[in-house]
C-alpha positions as CSV (number, residue, x, y, z in Angstrom):
1,M,31.1,-3.9,-30.9
2,N,30.9,-1.5,-28.1
3,P,34.4,-1.2,-26.6
4,D,33.0,-1.2,-23.0
5,L,31.2,-4.4,-23.7
6,G,34.4,-5.8,-25.2
7,A,36.2,-4.9,-22.0
8,L,33.5,-6.7,-19.9
9,Q,33.9,-9.8,-22.1
10,Q,37.7,-9.7,-21.5
11,L,36.9,-9.3,-17.8
12,S,34.7,-12.3,-17.8
13,S,37.3,-14.4,-19.7
14,L,40.0,-13.4,-17.2
15,S,37.7,-14.3,-14.3
16,Q,37.1,-17.8,-15.8
17,V,40.9,-18.3,-16.2
18,M,41.4,-17.2,-12.6
19,L,38.8,-19.7,-11.5
20,A,40.7,-22.4,-13.4
21,D,44.0,-21.3,-11.8
22,A,42.4,-21.5,-8.3
23,R,41.0,-25.0,-9.1
24,S,44.4,-26.2,-10.2
25,S,46.1,-24.5,-7.3
26,D,48.2,-22.4,-9.7
27,W,48.5,-19.5,-7.3
28,E,51.2,-17.7,-9.2
29,S,49.1,-17.6,-12.4
30,L,46.1,-16.6,-10.3
31,L,48.1,-13.5,-9.1
32,Q,49.2,-12.6,-12.6
33,H,45.7,-12.9,-14.0
34,E,44.3,-10.9,-11.1
35,A,46.7,-8.1,-11.8
36,Q,45.6,-8.1,-15.4
37,R,42.0,-8.0,-14.4
38,R,42.6,-5.2,-11.9
39,T,44.2,-3.1,-14.7
40,L,41.2,-3.8,-16.9
41,I,38.7,-2.9,-14.2
42,E,40.6,0.4,-13.5
43,A,40.3,1.3,-17.1
44,L,36.5,0.9,-17.2
45,P,34.6,4.1,-17.1
46,T,32.9,5.0,-13.8
47,D,29.7,5.8,-15.7
48,L,29.7,2.5,-17.5
49,A,26.0,1.8,-17.0
50,A,25.1,5.2,-18.5
51,R,27.5,4.8,-21.4
52,L,26.1,1.4,-22.6
53,P,23.4,1.4,-25.1
54,A,20.1,-0.2,-23.8
55,A,20.6,-3.1,-26.2
56,A,24.0,-3.9,-24.6
57,A,22.8,-3.6,-21.0
58,D,21.5,-7.1,-20.7
59,E,24.7,-8.6,-22.1
60,A,26.7,-6.4,-19.8
61,R,24.7,-7.6,-16.8
62,T,25.2,-11.2,-17.8
63,L,28.9,-10.7,-18.1
64,I,29.2,-9.0,-14.8
65,E,27.1,-11.8,-13.1
66,S,29.5,-14.4,-14.7
67,C,32.4,-12.5,-13.1
68,Q,30.7,-12.5,-9.8
69,R,30.1,-16.2,-9.9
70,C,33.7,-16.8,-10.7
71,D,34.8,-14.5,-7.9
72,T,32.6,-16.5,-5.5
73,G,34.3,-19.7,-6.5
74,I,37.8,-18.2,-6.4
75,R,37.2,-16.8,-2.9
76,A,36.0,-20.2,-1.7
77,L,39.1,-21.9,-3.1
78,V,41.5,-19.3,-1.7
79,A,39.8,-19.6,1.7
80,C,40.5,-23.3,1.7
81,R,44.1,-22.7,0.7
82,Q,44.5,-20.2,3.5
83,A,43.0,-22.7,6.0
84,E,45.5,-25.3,4.8
85,L,48.4,-22.8,5.2
86,R,47.3,-21.8,8.7
87,V,47.6,-25.5,9.8
88,V,51.0,-25.8,8.3
89,L,52.2,-22.5,9.8
90,R,51.1,-23.5,13.3
91,Q,53.5,-26.4,13.3
92,P,56.6,-25.3,15.2
93,A,59.6,-24.6,13.0
94,G,62.1,-27.4,12.7
95,V,59.7,-30.1,13.9
96,M,59.5,-32.9,11.5
97,S,57.2,-35.9,11.9
98,G,57.8,-39.5,10.9
99,P,60.1,-42.3,12.0
100,E,63.0,-41.1,9.9
101,H,63.2,-38.0,11.9
102,S,63.0,-39.6,15.4
103,E,65.8,-39.1,18.0
104,P,67.5,-42.4,19.0
């Protein structure tokens, strides 16, 4: 197997794991996997398209498109989480709600 195609397969696998992390709100794992993926991306040659044999180009394109679909899903889930955190962070510090926290 072409090593560049193998790296793209690893990239696709990591992207799928990251999407699963985001779906389960496992943000720590998401960050760890994203760091692994970034390292893998940085190791890919800048002339990847030129280096791949024509027979591997279609598979490479499919793997890259899979990564892009995962990224779209991850971004949507992260955006939802950021919106949730904005709501929480807008609550004044020290303010607790509920009857057990009421002043007499």
